[in-house]
N, C-alpha and C positions, 0 to 999 in steps of 0.2 A: 954746319946749318947753322942758324943765327937764333936765340932766345926764344925772340917773336915768331919763327919759320917752326920751332917746338910747340910755340901754347894752338901756333895755326892749326897743326899736324891733328893735337892734340880736340883744343873742340869741336875737330873734323870726325876723332872718332867717337863725341862724345856725341855728336850728334847721328848718324852715320848709327851705334848702336842702339842708338837711342831704342824701341820695341817695337821697330814694325814686325817683330819675331814671329813666321809662319806660323798659321793657329793647325797645331798637334791632329792627328786621327781620335778616332773615339770608336773603339769596338769591343765586339766581347761572344762568345762562343757559346749558345748552351747543350746539350750529348744530354740524352736521355735512354734509361736502361735499366730492362729488369735485373740485371745481374753488375753487383759492384765489381768485382773483376773485371768483364768486362769495358767498365766502363771505366774504368783507369789505365787501360790498355786497349785500347779499340782496336788497332792494328793485327795482333795476336788472333789470325785467325783458326790455328786450333782452341788456342780459350775457347771458341768463342759455338764452336763447335763443340764439344764439348759439356759445354754451357747450352747447350740445346737438348741433351739428352734425357732432359732430366723426363718426367714424367708429367702430363698436363696437365694434370688438377696445380701439378707443384708450378708451374709455370704460368696459371694464369692469376698464379693466386700472388705470383714475385711483382705479374705485370699489375693489374689490383694495387700494386705501394712499390713506381719509380724509384732510382735512383734520378734524380738532376745531378750534372755538376753546372755550374755557370763561373766560363773563367775568364776573367778580364783582360783583354789583346793589346789594348789601349796604347799607343805612347807615353801618356805620359797624365795621367788622370785614374781618379778612384768610384768604384763604385759605390754607389750611397743607399741603394731602393731598388727590387725586382716583383713585379707583381707579378701575373700570373692569373690567364680567368679558365675557368673549366673547360668551356668551349662544348659540353653536349651538359643543357643547364641539365638536366633529369636529374647527372649527377652532381659532386661536392665534394671537395675536398675536408676530409674529415684530423687529418691532424698527419703535421708535420715534425721535424727531428733531425738536424747536424745530425750528420758522420763525418764530415771531417774537415780542414781547411788550410791555409797558406800559415806559417806561426804568424800570429796577431789580426789578423782576420778576427771581428768576432761575430757571431751571428742571432736573431733578433726576430724570435716570428712574431709579427704585426699581429696577426691574423688565422682564423685557426687556433688551436695547439698542441701540443704533443701528445694531447692523450686518444683513442680510438672509441671514439663514442663520444663525444666532449662534443665544443664550439664545432663547425662544421660553417664551410663558407662556401661561395663560390669565387670569390675573387683572393689569390694565395697573395699577403706581404707581405715582406718580409725584407730589412734595413741591414747593410751594413755598418763598419764601422773598419780601414784600416783593408780592404781589399785593392790596395792599388795593381799597377798596370803589372804582368806577369803571375796577380795568385791567381787560385781557384778555391771554391768552393763548394764541399757535394752533403746534401745533405738527400734525402725522403720524405715520400708523398705519399700519405694514403689519400684509397676513391672509394664516397659511399655512393651507393644511393639516396636520391631524396625521400624514394617508398623504399620501404624495410621490399617487399615481395616482391622489387626487382634481385634480389639474391642480393650473393657477399661477395662476387667473383668478376672483378672488370680491366679489357686493356683497356689501361693507355692508350695505346696504337687508337681506341678507336674511339676515345674523351675526350682529349685534348688534339688530335688530328684525326686523319681519319688515312691509317696505310691505305697501299693504290689507290685512290681515291670509289672506292667500290661506293657508298659509302655518305654521299658531298653531302653535306654541312654544315652548323659552321665549327669551326677553330678555335681552338685555343689564341689566347693573345698572347704579347710578352711585353709589358715595358720595363726597362732598363735605364736607372738616372744614375746620370756621373759626373761629379764633381771640379771643373778644374779649374787655380786659382778659388775664382768666389762665384764661379758660372756655373746653373745649375741646367745640363742638359741632358734629355732625355730619348731614348732610339725603340721607336714601336712597333713592333713585326705581328705579323699574324704565321701560326704555324702554317706550313705548306701540306699535301697530301701526300708524305715521303710514300717515296715507295721502297719496295720488300721482293726483291727476286723470287723469294724462296716460296713459293702456293700454298705448300704443302704447313707451314707456317698454322698452329694452334691457336682458335681465337674462341673455343668452348666447350663444355668438359664428356663431350659427346663419347670420345672411347676414354675418361679423367688415366687410365695408367698408361696407355702407349706410350711410346715414343721411342725416339730415334729419326722421329723425321722434322724436327720441328728445331732454328733458329735462330739465337740469340745478335740480332743485328743494332747498335747502337744507333739514335735519332739523333742527329750535329743541325742546327739552329746558326748560319755568323749574319751579323750586322755589321753592320760601319758607316758610317758619319765622316763625313774630313772639309767638314763646317761645324769641332770643336774649341772655341774660343780659347785662346791664350792664356798661360796660369798670366798672374795679377804682374804688372810691369809699372815703371813711375809714366808717368802720361805723357808723351811726347812733349806738351809746349814747356814742359818740365825741363826735358833735357837741350832743348831747341833754347830756351833764357839764362842754363849754365851755358849754354857752348855759347850764345854772346856778349855776355858778363866777360866770360874768359876775350874772344876777343876786345873789347874793349880793354883790360885792363894790359891787356900786351901795345892794344896804340897808346895809353897813356905812358905805361911806360918807354916804348921809342921814342915818345916827344921829348920827356923827361929827359933822357939822353941826349936829345942830340941840341935839346938847347943850355946844357953844361958843357956843350963839348966848343 
């Protein structure tokens, strides 16, 4: 191939490879469970069954302070922030704390605090650093009542959403913010009324020492968008100008060679 041909091919590659890349998807999964081991291994039915053998008082205490896992299932984006509303506004988030996370992930609680009985909020706000695609973070939150006379034990499945849809009302709303290149995108979704087929699950402490009839089931929410902006790339005009410049140089060199013959 002549020098001119090579330069033309190179110019075409520059223009063709110049940044009309397809935008990647952004997505996450959010899983809630009263038992940390079940949260870590949600498909283990034996583990889930054993977790449900605890007395009702113990289970309801755990359901007042559920574990939450946020996992970044995007192609190539960071999760920078998550907000979660309380759903039942007669309750609030009393405290929150990090349990574990992928290496390099930083967790900052921006609303409420890590102290039971301290600052309370209807909107949990958590900021993240380094929560890249494939990473996870697991944390725990405590639920309390605005009116102390309501008691101390609550079921997150009746506060954040309505298990089995028996008591319709406002559900919690989750917002997850992504950073792709220099662009921010937020996915918003209301927690649905998840189904639990085991209708014997305890929601009160009417029989606090009764056990053997309950079940521990993780509740999972996913959300995805295929409209995420692609990572920052050179402007298309720059690539085109570079290609035109290369073509110009090639033409000038070709003319010079012909003049010398």
